[in-house]
Phi, psi and omega in degrees: 000125189255120178237013187297335182255003180275136179285162182204135178266122185256112177273131177250122175233065175252119177277327177304122184287324179291320173300320182296320183295310188301312182295312181305311182286336177286321183294319179294341173277354174253116179298339183270000181251135174254121183278127174255119187273140176307149170202175184294334186257058184287342182295336182260006180280144171259119179215155180255341182201149183233135177239125186218159169250181184297329174289320184293320181297317192283325179289331194233016189301315183301306184301313177304322183296313184295329186275338195307314184247027181303313183226068185095252181208122177249128180281153176237124180247130187254119182273125185221143172303143178305325189292337183241003184302323184288347188245033184310316192297335188278338184259343190233171176310151191293325183257042185301333177293340181271358180248310192259138179263334183197165184249130164254116175285144173254146017287143176288129184238138186310315181298316179299314184300310184297323179294309185290324179285317172302314183289332176290313175299323178292319180290327184294309178306315183297322177292331172297317181292325177294316178306311175289329172303308185299317181305307186291329176292312180298332177287321175295322178302315185291322178297316177295320189290319192257294181303296176306308185303312181299314181291326174297319177303316175294321182293323176296322179295309186296324178304314183290326176299330180290332189312319181288340186263008185252149179269187177296328174290335181272335182307310186294322178308317181291321178301315176297319171303309180299318178296318182288326179290327181292321178296321178292319188291323178295308174305321178291330182287321176295314177308308177308309183299312178306315176298317179292342175290330175293336187268073186296326184296322183262006179281126186254111179274137182218171173287134180230124172296118189292311188297316185293324179286322178292324178295320179295317176300307179307308183302319181293322179289336178296321184283325183283319183254064186285358178269349186251165183260107185236118181251157185209119175246099187278343189072183181263345183265132178243099184279150168255133185236166181249121177198184176239185190299345181285351185298327175305324187287330179297307185293314180304313177291331178293312179289317172308319186290317178303323190277301195295331183260020182252117181286354186286149177304322179235086172302147177242137177226125181244129185238125189233153171233152172205162180227128185214121174057048178059026168237124182269139176239144174233123179248125179241120178237144179233179175243041186268207186277342181085167180247123181293142185311324182287359181251349186305326177280323183293321182300324175271011175083012187262347182281166179306132193099342180053228180289352178274351178298135188302325184273357186288149180226131179302325181296314178289322174305315174295311177310295179307326180292314184281320180304315176304314175309318184285354182091013181258192180228157166233133179231138180243131181218166173252136185276150178304327177275005180100147179101191192240145181227119183246124182238121174245143182238143185227145177291143177268130183257349179227150178315138173301143176222142181282136165219154175275124180291131176271122179298326180287343176272308174229089185297137179275348181280169183282149172259117178216163180289337176243155181275138176279154176271155180302329182294333192262357187285353186252359191260152166087359186241167179282163178296133184263000000 
C-alpha cells in the first residue's frame, strides 16, 4: 500500500522545546503533512496521527484513550530519550501498549521519523479498511442468520404441508426440495461461523467440558439426521479444554460432513474420544466413499486456489480454522474398512478426571427410526 503522496494531519503533543522544534521543522519540509498544534480543546481536533512525549501523554491520557478508536484507528508515536526507551514500563502506565503504537528515540533523526510515521499511517489505513470490511461482514451475517434462514424455514414448512397432497411419484421430488432447503440452512450456519472467526476481539474463550459439549451436538445431529446411524464412545475420561461457542461448529460440521457425503441409505458414523499426554482427541469415522489422499489438503481449503478448489469444502475448512485457533490439529485418513476418519486434537487445560457416563445423558447406541436387534449391535464400526 503506497501512502507516500497522501496527506495526513499530525497532532504534536511534545512539551520538550527542542524535540518540538525538530519535529515541527521536519514536518514543514514535507508538503503532504499538515501540522495540528495543541490547544485546550484537543477533543475537537481532527488528526490522523499523534506524536507525543511522556509529559504530553500524562496530561492528555484520558482524552487520548477516548480518541484512539474514535473514527477508525489513530496511531500514537511516543518520543523518549534513548537512555530510557527500553524501560518504558517504568515511566508510563502499565497498559502503555494499548495507547502507544511505537517509540521514537531522541535525538530525532529524519530517516527514523520518515520510517515510523509512514509505517504508522499505513497501519492506520489498513485498520480502517479492516473496520469497513468487518461492518460489511456483519451485514452479511445478519442477512444470512435472519433473512435467508427465515425464508428457508417458510419453504420447509410449506413443503411439509404438501406431503398429504402428493402421490407416490411426487413424494421423492418433495424429499429433494426438503433436503435441499436443509442443506441451505446448514450452509448459512457454516457461513455465520466463518464470519465469527474473523471477529477475534469479541470471541470469549472459556473452560468447556468436551464430553458434555460433544454429547449435546451428537444428540442434536441425531435428530437432524434421523436416517443415519450415529454411535458415540465417550470413554471414562472427561477432559476440559479452552474454547469458545464455535466449538460446537467443529463437531457439527464433522458429523454433517460424514453423513451428507455418504450415498448409503443408512450412513454410519462412529465418534470416539481419547486423552493422551494432555491432548484430547475426537475421531469421527464413517463408511462413506472416503477422501482421496490428493484431496486432503484441498477439502480443508489449503490447496492452491483455497476455497475455489473443486474439492474444497466450507465445513472442513471451518473445522480446520477453528481447531487451529484452539491450538489443536486436524488429520484426515481413510479407513481400511472403507470410509473416512477425521481426528481433531485439542489441548487439555485441566487434569483428567474419571466419570461414569450416564446413558440417559448421551446414549452410545445409534438413533434410528427402527429399533435394532441385539444381533446387529456389534457390526459395522471401527474398533472402539
